[in-house]
C-alpha positions, 0 to 999 in steps of 0.5 A: 261048120261048127254051128251046123254040127251043134244044130243037128243033134238038137233037131235029131233029139227033138224028132220024137216031138214031131212023130208023137205030135203026128200020132196024136193028130192022126188019131184025133182026126181018125176018131172023129171021122169014125165015130161021127159017122156012127153017130149020124147013122144011129140018130133017127132021121138025121139029115146031113143037109139040115142038121148041124153036127152039134145036133148029135151031141145035144142033151137028150139025144140018143147020140149025146154021150157017143158024140160028145165023148168022141169030140172031147177025145178028138179035141184032147188028142189034137191039143196034145198033138199041137202042143208037141208040134209047137215044141218040134224043130219045125216050129221052135224059135219060128213062132211067137205067142200069137201064132202059138195061140192060133194053133192051140185055140181050135182044139181048146174050142173043140173041147169046149163044144163037147162040154157045152152042148148046143142046147145048154149055153148056146152063146158059149157053144157058138163062140167055141165052134167059130173059134174052131172054124176061124183059127182052124182055117188060119192054122192050116194056111199058116202051116205052109211055113213049116212044111214042104211041097206037096203037103204045104199046098194041100194045107193051104187049099184045105184052110182056104176051103174052110174059111171060104165056106164059113160065111155060108153058115149064116146063109145056108141056102145052097147047101143047108146048114149041115152041108155048109158046116161040113164044108168047113169042118171036114177040110179041117179034119182032113188037114188035122189027119194028113198033118199027122201023117206028114209029121209021123213020116218026117225026117231031117233029110225031108 
């Protein structure tokens, strides 16, 4: 009984971490969806089948500042959100350094992609992008440990979809590169946004 009473205030006092994390994650995903759509609509002749998302941020394109700018903000907000999530009562003492790195790598990769457009240093840009794809999918699946139904099932499904379509980036016959990339990225953005909603509404009684 004594241990339960001493734990409860700890959880209560750390709830702001969860809600703040949720707000940052929700804002991150929302910003991406809105401004990515704007960039696609103003880029001349843009095709969601053949064009990569990163084409919108290539140096010299009319959407460079818009897309790279929103991606940087998206990554920064996600990084803050994940950092706060990792300090929350859902995760603290339940994860080691490796798991924490897995969660932090996708937003860091997002920031790197925004700072290194595809037509500057392609190797760095590509490695950062695949860091997002791989570790983003793993993060979504692993969130099963920290969340409750039904969200945890949706989280796993979104992570599996992202990982399942990643190999299609090497063989974009069926969907085109742009289509395949969206089938990887969009599930991760949906997960990011819905995780934010889940955390903002979290309570000790959940």
